Each structure stands twice: as C-alpha cells, then as structure tokens.
Phi, psi and omega in degrees: 000302179264081182253097188272335177048041177078000183266128176280130191244151183240124178260124179270133183274127176235093180269127177244057185237159175273350193220021175298152193294336183239336183222025181304128177091346184289329187237030176286144182092147186296318184297313181293320180293318179296318179299319179290322176301318179295324177295317180296319179296314180296330180283350176105021178300141174268339179219157167241134179242110187259124182228142182242012178218130175289138174239031176295163178306130179078018183295153175260119183293136173265168179283158174303324181296318179291317179299316180295322178297332178280317190267326188296314178298326179290316178302315181296331180283323186266341182302319180288348185278339190208151172264001176299147175295139177244124176256151179247121182276093182205154171241006178271120180302321183292326176291315179302314183298314181294323181286326175298318178298334181266005173112007177293145183261332188216145171254123180258096191260104183289343177263011169055043177068019179280343178274124181303137176108334183294322180297323178296321177300316181293323177301322185276358183227074186295348179273356189254138176268171179219136172255121186254110182260146171268116177222016181291160173301133183297139179271168178275064179205173182293158178298321178304311182293317182299311180293320180300317179294318179298310181302314182296318178302315183287323177297318178297317181297313182292320178297316180296331180275358179080019178278118183294147182302324183294347180268358193245135173225147180245150177228119182288353174075056175304127176094345185270090176074012182254153179286165176302317180298319179293318178297319178297320178296319178300317182288318184294324190223070183301324183296332177298331185249014180283134175280097182053235182245033175278152176290156181240143168245136176239132175240095181248356189301123174064014185281170186300327178298322176293322175298320178298317182287327186259342184078013181263118181282324182279122184306322183291350177267005185258010185298315179301317177294324179295318179296318180298314181294322179292320177297319177301315180299317178298317181295333180270005172114354178295137185276326182225136170242142183253118189224159173275316186263081182294320182303309181293320182299314182290324179294314179296317180299317182294314181295317181299315181296321179296314180290327183293328180292000000 
C-alpha cells in the first residue's frame, strides 16, 4: 500500500468544511471542491487528502452524518478524475466505510484508531491503508516516551488485527496538544520520533508553529515557512508531507533535489 520506492511524496489538502483554520468555506460544494482537486492534481500532488471536519484548536465536532454529507459527493466527483490515491481524513468508522465503498484508498485517522469500530472497518478492507496519528492529550512524560508508547500500542493492535505492515503509516501529530518546543523538535529530527521502520507523514502546513517561527498570524500567509519546514522534514527522511500549497512545495522540492545532486 505505502510503496514509496525512494520518492518523497506530497499530499494535497482538500478541505470541504466551513470552518477549517486556514481555508474554511473556500471549497464547499462539489463544483468548488472538484475544481480545487483538479488544481492540486495539476500542481503535482502525489496524494489527495479529503476532509469534511475541521480539527483546528477548539473545533466543534460534527456528526458522522454531516461529515459524510460533505465528503461523499466530492469523493464520487473526483474519484473518476485521477488514479492518484485519495485519503479520507476521518475518525468516524461509518464515514470511513462509506468512503472506502466509493473508492477511497487510505483512511487518515487523526484519533489514531482510538474510536471503536475503525479497526473493524480496516479488517474488512484489505486493499485500504491507514495513517495513524498521535493526537492524544499529552502525558506527564517526555514526548519521546509518549510517542514510543503510543506507537507500540498501535503496532501491537494492528498486528493482532492482521493489518499488514505495508498498509500502515504513522503521523506524530505536529500541533496536536504539543508545545512549540515539542513541535520544533518533531520537525527538526523526524528520525528520533520514527516508530521503528514504518513510514511517516508530517502535516506542518500553516500551523501555529510556523506562525511562531515566521511571525505571521494569518495561516494563509504561512505558506513559504510551511514549504521550508516540509522540505526539511522530507530531507530528514519523512516519506509524505501534507500541504496546502502543492504548487510551491513541488517546485521547491524539484529544484532542491536537482541542486542537491
């Protein structure tokens, strides 16, 4: 499932929400979402990540029914347009199940399989991958220890459920309940936080840590800093970065790789 073959990959964010922290409301409705998906594809996205619920700080959870009503029509519209893998950003098992039936390739679970039922959905869909994010409340221990325990718990759970290793990717959850210092450490040294030899996804685009580093309060003004941080993560071994500005990310990545050789 996650066969990178040495290629650093860029996941384009497609939010179909009214309240996402940086682009809420811009791509609501099938027509607007499809047009943006086409832009992301043309810009060189290796993945599309479709989400119907904002998970910004202090977000108000929507129901599974509302989330599905937002994402399913968009998924059905964009699935015929591309053979690129499409991930669904959800922690609701019922949303995951319906989207898998409509052609989703990966479930991007920000709650890291903590919601009952998601593992059962994955068991029943052996062709589908899963991204397991750490977003739990921080424990009174070091970030290294906290992540190591989380990763081991999830690896044991997935192995016991018969989920093949090739279907699994981990995300340490930059920005989710972590301090600025912890987020900077995650970005600076991904290998320190890698779960054994599993692939990693990093989502740092437009987040508060980038705002802290750049002094930009408006998330949409943080794209250059986001590209720099994402490029650093890729250079340090991260397999996938999740970004809003795919065009800039791919251009910078291509030039850097050419010069680096």
